N, C-alpha and C positions, 0 to 999 in steps of 0.2 A: 113519635109526636112531631119532631123538628120536620120531618118530612112532610107531614100532614100540614103544617103551618106553612112550609114553603108553597105546597100546592094551593092552599087557600089564597096566599098572598098572590100568588101568579094569577089565579082565577079572577081574583077582586080587581087587579090592576087591569087586566083584559075587560072586564065588564065596566068599570069605571073611567076608563080612558075616553075622554070625548073625541067624536070623529073630527077629523081636519080636513077642510077642502083640498080636492086635488089640486096639484101644481100642473102647470102647463108644460107639456113637453112629452116626447115619447119615452114611455117605460117607467112613469111615476104615477103612482096610484094614491088615492086617499086613504086615509087611516081607517080600516074596517076590521075590527077583531074577528069578524067571522071569516074573512077569506084570507087573512094573514098577510096583508100587503107590506110593502116596504117599510112604512111608518108606524105599523101596528106594534104594540107592546110585545106580541109574540118575538120581535126582533130584538129584545133586550139581551144584552149580553150578560156575562156573570158578574162584572163589576158593578152595573147598575142594580140588579137584584140584591146583590150583596149590601150596597148603600141603603137600600130601602130597608133590609132586615136590620141593620145597625140602628136606623132611625126609630124602629120599633123595639129596641132594646134586646134583640136577640143576638148573643154572640157567637158566631161561627165564623169559620175561615173562608176566604174567597174560593180556595181551592175546593172545598168541599161543596160549594154551591156550583161550581163548575162541573163536577162530577154528575150533579144531579139535573143539571139542565139538560133539556132534550137535544139530541145530537142532530145538525142539518146534514141532511144527506146531500152530497155533492154529485152531479151527474158524472158517470164514470168517463175515464179518459181513455183514449185509444192507447194501447200499449204499442211498443215498437214492433214486437212480434204480431200484434194484431194488423198493424199498418203493412208488414211484410205478407201476410197471408191474405189480406183483403185486396190489394192491390197486385198480386203476383202476376196477373196477366198484362199489367201495365208497368211492370217493373224490368229495370236492367241494371247492371253494376259493372263497373270499371276499374280496373285496378292495375299496378305495375308489380312485377317482381324481377329480381335481378339473377342472372346466372353467369358464373364465372366460367371462362374458357381455358383451353389448355395454353394459351399463350398469356394468361393472367390479365386478359381483358374482361371487364365486367360489362355484360350485355344486359340491356332492358328489355323486358318482354311485357307488352301490353295486352290484357285480356279484357274482352266485352262479353258479357254472360247474360242471357235472356233468362229470367227466373222462371217462367212458367213451364218450360221443358229442360231446364238446366242445360240449355245449349249454349255453346261458344259461338256467338255469331261473327267474331272478328277476332284475330290475334295479328300481332306483328312485332317486330324488333328494332329498336333505336331509341332516341331520348329527347330530342328537340320538342318544346312546347307547340311551336306551329305544326309540326309533324303530328302531334297528338290530336289536335283539333282537325286535323284533315283525316283521321281515322274515324272520327263519328260518321263523316259522309260515307265513307267507304263500308262502314259496319251496317248502315242502315239505308242504303242506296236503293235496294230492291226489297226491302223490308219495311213494315209500319214502324215508325220511331215509337218508343216507348213514351208513357207519360211522365214518369219519373227515371231519372239515373241517378244511382248512389255512387258516391265517390268519397274517398278520404281527403285529408287536407294537404296531400303532397304539393310541394310547390311546382313541380314539373308541368301541372296543368296550365297554369298561366292565365292572364286575362283572355287572351284568344279562345281559349277552350270554352270559357263562359260565353263569349260572344257567339260562338258556333253552336252551342246549346239553345240560346234563344233563337236564333234563326231557325233551327229545326224544331222550334216550339217544344221544346223538353223541359221540363222542370228541374232543377239541379238540387239534389238533397246530399248535402255536406254532412258527414258523420262526425260525432263530437272527437276531440283530439284523443289521440291513444286509445280509441275504442274499436278495435277491428272487428268485436262481436256484433257491431250494428251494421256491419256488411258481411253476414256470415256465409252467403251463398258463394260469392266469388272468392273469399278466403278458404273456403273449403276446396273449391276447383284448384286454386294454386297448390294447396297443400297435396291434392292428389297428383298433379302433375309432377312435383317433386318426388313424393313417396313411391309412385308407381312407374315414373320415366327417368325423370332427368337424374335422380340419385344413383341411377344405374348405367349411366352413359357419361363418357368424357365429351364434352363439347370442343369441337376444333375450331370453330369460328361462327360467324353470324348466319351464313348459308347452311351450315350443317345444323345449326338450332332449329331453323325454320322447317327443314325436312323431317327432323325427329319430332317435333310439335305437331306438324301436320300428320305425321303417320299416327301419333297417339290420339289425336283428334277424331281420326277415321275409327279407331278402335272405341273411344269415349262414346261417340255419338251413336254407333250402330250396334255395338257389342255389350259395353259395360252397363251392368244393371244399377239403379240406384234406389235407395231407400225412400226418398221424397217422392219417386214415381211408382210407388207400389211394385218395386223389383222389376221396372221396365226400364228400357233404354231411352235416351233422348229421341232417337229416331225407331218408333215403335217396333218391336219384335214379335212376332206370331209364335203362338205355342205350337210346337211341333209333336204331334201324338206319337205314341211308341210304335204304332203301325207304319209311320213314315220309313222306317229303316234303322240301321245301327248307327251309334254315335261316331263321329269323326272329329278330329282336331284340326283346326286351321289356324297357323301360327300368324301372329299379327305383331306389328312394332319391331320387327326384326326377331321374332321369336321370344321376345319378353313377356307377351301376354298371347292367349289362344281364344278362339271362338270355338264354340261346341255346336255342331248341327246334326241332323239326322239325315242321311243319304241312303237311297235305296240300294241295295247290295246287286 
């Protein structure tokens, strides 16, 4: 009975509410119960409906009224994962990671990753902010710049980095503090570099680190398969039928990894 009384009250309020003249200005409509405009009683909140009930001598909690009120559906917001998926062809990520050397020097490695084919378009080793800004020009000097560049809040980027992004007409997307999950692609690449290469090598210096990463990227781009690419490599690999010959093993990255191909006997 209480539910029926509530519905009756709401219906009567909608039917008896006089129409108000429309206000001037964009987005403001007159009160029309049929179209549910902004000033319509359909926009009553639980406190106002509860107040009307109290004036009719009906004792009920405002919380109960709130549960009975029709829920307003808000338009769905794009999740972060949807943003990454919807703009994958226009996204790139940038990040630093450190590598200790045999001489106890900490080397900084910069990675620029294009999301569409998970391809590392640029890497280098050093640390100043001015140098970091110049790396953007080198990374996209012969490629179409992405629409968005995702980065963390590392202080190494500096103001010059932001100015260089604006000059290249790239929109900077800064992730939340302590939220590496918001830049998953480049974080996964850095983890791959560590687990599959750098954790197995003693780095002697800056030049040695560059050579090792360059060798690994040759394997990473041309040989290593990726789940996100349907078990293909960033540089597409063709499927070799069994009639092509026997399987041979080709060492890569100094024998740390191998490429398998079919060759005619």
